[in-house]
KEKE-3310 file (N, C-alpha, C; in steps of 0.2 Angstrom, whole numbers, plus 5000, padded with zeros to 4 digits):
npx = (5004:5002:5012:5008:4993:4978:4966:4954:4958:4964:4960:4965:4977:4990:4987:4992:4995:4995:5007:5015:5015:5022:5035:5038:5039:5027:5021:5018:5007:4990:4978:4964:4946:4944:4955:4966:4980:4983:4993:4997:4994:5003:5005:5011:5027:5031:5021:5008:4993:4992:4994:5006:5013:5019:5030:5038:5052:5052:5061:5072:5064:5061:5056:5056:5055:5056:5061:5053:5040:5022:5011:5001:5008:5018:5011:5003:4997:4988:4975:4969:4953:4935:4921:4906:4896:4902:4905:4915:4933:4944:4957:4960:4962:4967:4958:4962:4958:4962:4975:4986:4996:4991:4982:4991:4997:5008:5008:5009:4998:4998:5004:5007:4997:4998:5010:5009:4999:5007:5017:5009:5005:5018:5021:5012:5000:4987:4984:4983:4972:4962:4962:4957:4966:4971:4968:4954:4950:4936:4923:4924:4920:4931:4938:4945:4940:4950:4954:4947:4951:4947:4947:4960:4963:4954:4957:4956:4968:4968:4961:4969)
npy = (4994:5012:5024:5035:5043:5051:5057:5051:5040:5031:5018:5011:5007:4995:4977:4963:4946:4932:4925:4935:4945:4939:4942:4955:4970:4969:4978:4989:4986:4983:4972:4965:4963:4952:4943:4947:4957:4975:4989:5001:5017:5032:5050:5060:5067:5075:5079:5089:5085:5072:5055:5041:5025:5015:5009:5016:5026:5042:5052:5047:5042:5028:5011:5002:4989:4983:4970:4962:4966:4966:4957:4966:4978:4974:4972:4983:4996:4986:4975:4962:4956:4954:4952:4962:4954:4946:4933:4929:4930:4943:4950:4967:4984:4999:5015:5031:5040:5036:5031:5041:5037:5028:5035:5043:5035:5028:5016:5001:4990:4980:4963:4962:4957:4942:4940:4944:4935:4923:4927:4927:4914:4908:4913:4907:4913:4910:4898:4904:4912:4902:4896:4905:4914:4926:4943:4949:4962:4972:4975:4991:5007:5013:5003:4994:4980:4966:4952:4937:4927:4916:4903:4900:4896:4887:4876:4859:4847:4835:4836:4844)
npz = (5000:4999:5008:5015:5022:5021:5033:5031:5024:5032:5035:5024:5027:5027:5029:5038:5037:5049:5048:5042:5051:5062:5058:5060:5071:5082:5090:5082:5076:5075:5081:5073:5073:5066:5068:5061:5057:5057:5051:5063:5060:5061:5066:5053:5052:5042:5033:5036:5044:5039:5040:5043:5038:5051:5049:5040:5037:5038:5036:5029:5019:5017:5018:5033:5034:5022:5015:5022:5021:5020:5009:5005:5003:4994:4982:4980:4969:4968:4973:4984:4985:4989:4979:4975:4981:4989:4985:4976:4974:4969:4960:4961:4955:4963:4959:4952:4961:4973:4971:4964:4955:4947:4938:4932:4924:4928:4933:4926:4919:4910:4908:4921:4929:4928:4933:4946:4951:4950:4960:4971:4972:4974:4987:4994:4997:4992:4998:5011:5009:5006:5019:5027:5032:5027:5025:5016:5006:5007:4994:4986:4979:4973:4967:4953:4944:4940:4938:4941:4955:4962:4957:4958:4971:4974:4967:4962:4965:4959:4947:4939)
capx = (5000:5006:5014:5005:4986:4974:4963:4949:4961:4968:4957:4969:4984:4991:4985:4997:4993:4998:5013:5018:5015:5027:5041:5039:5037:5019:5019:5016:5001:4984:4974:4957:4942:4944:4961:4971:4984:4984:4998:4994:4997:5005:5005:5017:5031:5033:5015:5003:4986:4993:4997:5010:5014:5024:5037:5041:5057:5050:5067:5075:5059:5062:5053:5061:5053:5055:5061:5048:5034:5016:5009:4997:5012:5021:5007:5000:4990:4983:4971:4965:4947:4929:4917:4901:4892:4906:4905:4922:4939:4947:4963:4958:4967:4964:4958:4967:4956:4965:4982:4987:5000:4986:4980:4997:5000:5015:5007:5008:4994:5000:5009:5008:4992:5000:5016:5006:4996:5013:5020:5004:5006:5025:5021:5007:4994:4981:4983:4981:4965:4958:4961:4954:4972:4973:4963:4952:4947:4929:4922:4923:4919:4937:4942:4943:4940:4955:4955:4944:4956:4944:4949:4967:4964:4949:4959:4957:4974:4966:4958:4974)
capy = (5000:5018:5025:5041:5042:5056:5054:5047:5034:5027:5012:5008:5005:4988:4971:4958:4939:4930:4923:4941:4948:4936:4944:4962:4973:4968:4984:4993:4983:4982:4966:4967:4958:4945:4940:4950:4963:4980:4993:5007:5023:5037:5056:5062:5073:5079:5081:5091:5082:5066:5049:5037:5018:5015:5006:5021:5031:5048:5056:5044:5039:5021:5006:4999:4981:4981:4963:4958:4969:4961:4957:4972:4983:4972:4972:4990:4998:4980:4973:4956:4957:4952:4956:4965:4949:4941:4926:4927:4934:4946:4955:4973:4989:5005:5020:5036:5044:5033:5030:5045:5034:5024:5040:5046:5030:5026:5009:4997:4984:4974:4958:4962:4952:4935:4940:4945:4928:4919:4929:4925:4906:4907:4915:4903:4917:4907:4894:4908:4914:4896:4894:4911:4917:4932:4948:4951:4969:4972:4979:4998:5010:5015:4998:4992:4973:4964:4945:4932:4923:4911:4896:4899:4893:4881:4871:4852:4845:4829:4838:4848)
capz = (5000:5000:5015:5018:5022:5024:5039:5029:5021:5037:5034:5019:5030:5025:5033:5039:5039:5055:5046:5040:5058:5066:5055:5061:5077:5083:5094:5077:5072:5079:5079:5071:5076:5062:5069:5056:5060:5052:5053:5067:5057:5066:5063:5049:5054:5036:5030:5041:5043:5036:5044:5039:5040:5057:5046:5036:5040:5034:5035:5023:5015:5016:5022:5037:5034:5015:5014:5026:5020:5018:5002:5003:5001:4988:4976:4979:4970:4966:4980:4984:4989:4988:4974:4979:4984:4993:4982:4973:4976:4963:4960:4959:4956:4965:4954:4953:4967:4979:4970:4959:4950:4942:4934:4929:4920:4931:4935:4920:4921:4905:4910:4928:4932:4928:4938:4953:4952:4951:4966:4976:4972:4977:4994:4998:4998:4990:5004:5017:5008:5007:5026:5031:5036:5024:5025:5009:5006:5005:4988:4987:4973:4970:4964:4946:4944:4935:4937:4947:4958:4966:4955:4960:4978:4975:4962:4964:4962:4955:4941:4935)
cpx = (5005:5007:5011:4997:4983:4969:4957:4951:4965:4966:4961:4976:4984:4989:4991:4994:4997:5005:5018:5019:5021:5034:5043:5037:5030:5017:5016:5010:4996:4980:4967:4953:4942:4951:4966:4974:4984:4989:4994:4998:4999:5005:5012:5021:5033:5027:5010:4996:4986:4995:5001:5011:5019:5030:5040:5046:5056:5056:5071:5071:5060:5058:5058:5060:5053:5056:5056:5041:5028:5014:5005:5002:5016:5017:5003:5002:4985:4981:4968:4959:4941:4926:4911:4897:4895:4906:4912:4927:4942:4953:4960:4964:4964:4964:4962:4965:4960:4973:4983:4992:4996:4984:4985:5000:5007:5014:5005:5004:4996:5005:5010:5003:4995:5006:5014:5003:5002:5016:5016:5005:5013:5025:5015:5001:4988:4979:4980:4973:4960:4957:4959:4960:4974:4967:4961:4948:4940:4928:4921:4923:4925:4941:4940:4945:4945:4954:4951:4950:4953:4946:4956:4968:4959:4951:4959:4963:4973:4964:4963:4978)
cpy = (5006:5019:5031:5041:5049:5053:5049:5040:5030:5020:5008:5006:4997:4983:4966:4951:4937:4928:4930:4945:4946:4939:4952:4964:4973:4974:4989:4991:4983:4976:4968:4962:4952:4942:4941:4955:4968:4985:4999:5013:5028:5044:5057:5068:5077:5082:5082:5088:5075:5061:5045:5030:5019:5012:5010:5025:5037:5052:5054:5041:5032:5017:5002:4991:4979:4974:4959:4961:4964:4962:4963:4977:4981:4973:4979:4993:4992:4978:4966:4957:4954:4955:4958:4960:4945:4934:4924:4932:4937:4950:4962:4978:4995:5010:5026:5041:5042:5032:5035:5042:5030:5029:5043:5041:5027:5018:5006:4991:4978:4970:4958:4957:4945:4935:4941:4938:4923:4920:4926:4917:4905:4908:4912:4907:4914:4902:4898:4910:4908:4894:4900:4915:4924:4937:4949:4957:4968:4976:4986:5001:5013:5009:4996:4984:4971:4957:4941:4927:4917:4904:4895:4895:4888:4876:4864:4849:4838:4830:4842:4843)
cpz = (5000:5007:5019:5017:5025:5029:5037:5025:5026:5036:5028:5021:5029:5031:5033:5040:5046:5054:5045:5047:5062:5064:5057:5069:5078:5087:5089:5073:5077:5076:5078:5074:5072:5063:5064:5060:5054:5055:5057:5064:5063:5062:5059:5052:5048:5033:5035:5039:5040:5041:5040:5042:5046:5054:5041:5039:5035:5032:5029:5018:5012:5020:5026:5037:5026:5013:5017:5025:5018:5011:5000:5000:4995:4982:4975:4973:4968:4973:4979:4988:4986:4982:4978:4983:4989:4991:4979:4975:4970:4965:4957:4958:4958:4959:4956:4958:4973:4978:4963:4953:4945:4936:4930:4924:4922:4933:4928:4922:4916:4908:4917:4932:4933:4933:4945:4955:4954:4958:4972:4977:4976:4985:4998:5000:4997:4995:5010:5015:5009:5015:5030:5034:5032:5023:5017:5010:5004:4998:4990:4980:4970:4967:4957:4946:4938:4933:4943:4949:4962:4964:4957:4967:4979:4970:4965:4961:4957:4948:4936:4931)
residu = (MET:TYR:CYS:TYR:PHE:ALA:LYS:GLU:GLN:ILE:CYS:LEU:ALA:PRO:TYR:PHE:SER:LYS:ARG:GLU:ALA:LYS:LEU:VAL:ASP:LYS:LYS:LYS:LEU:LYS:LYS:THR:SER:ALA:ASN:PHE:PHE:GLN:ALA:LYS:VAL:VAL:LYS:SER:ILE:LYS:LYS:LYS:GLY:PHE:PHE:VAL:CYS:PRO:PHE:LEU:ASP:GLU:VAL:LYS:TYR:ARG:CYS:LEU:ILE:TYR:LYS:LYS:ARG:PRO:ILE:ASP:CYS:VAL:ILE:TRP:PRO:PHE:ILE:ILE:GLY:TRP:ASP:LYS:GLU:LYS:GLN:ASP:VAL:TYR:LEU:TRP:ILE:ALA:ASN:SER:SER:VAL:CYS:PRO:ALA:VAL:GLY:ASN:ARG:LYS:VAL:ARG:ILE:PHE:ASN:VAL:ILE:ASP:ARG:ILE:VAL:SER:TYR:LEU:LYS:LYS:LYS:GLU:SER:PHE:GLU:GLU:ILE:LYS:ASN:GLY:GLU:ARG:TYR:LEU:TRP:PRO:TYR:LYS:ASN:TYR:GLN:ILE:LYS:LEU:LYS:ASN:LEU:THR:LYS:CYS:PHE:LEU:ARG:ASN:PRO:PHE:LEU:ASP)
# end
């Protein structure tokens, strides 16, 4: 995810699975009601009225957990979340109202989707989704649907 949040965007702070939370300072995370962990944002020292991820070194503008950052951060502005009916899981992209880089064409969608799916398989994220161990973002009107991921974690190995 991105590192700076306006007050109304604090809910977009990254989520950590239990596996990911074990790798970082848990004092900088809050446990949510659904047994997931979310970064506890703090007031920005550089941008008045904004909040930042607690793992961001604002002075050097670098992530303090870069090699251990959660999948939410790795794939941002892409999002793993539910459709409106909570029937299927999709790969979404945030629109430019949430991520200006999308509107500025700094984010290239072409060829990225398959790379993200491969990355999620490698990191065993689909197994976490299947087991209810990964936070799935609820549908919001700022998301653009890209790919249905439901079949990726419901696959029957005997049919492949």
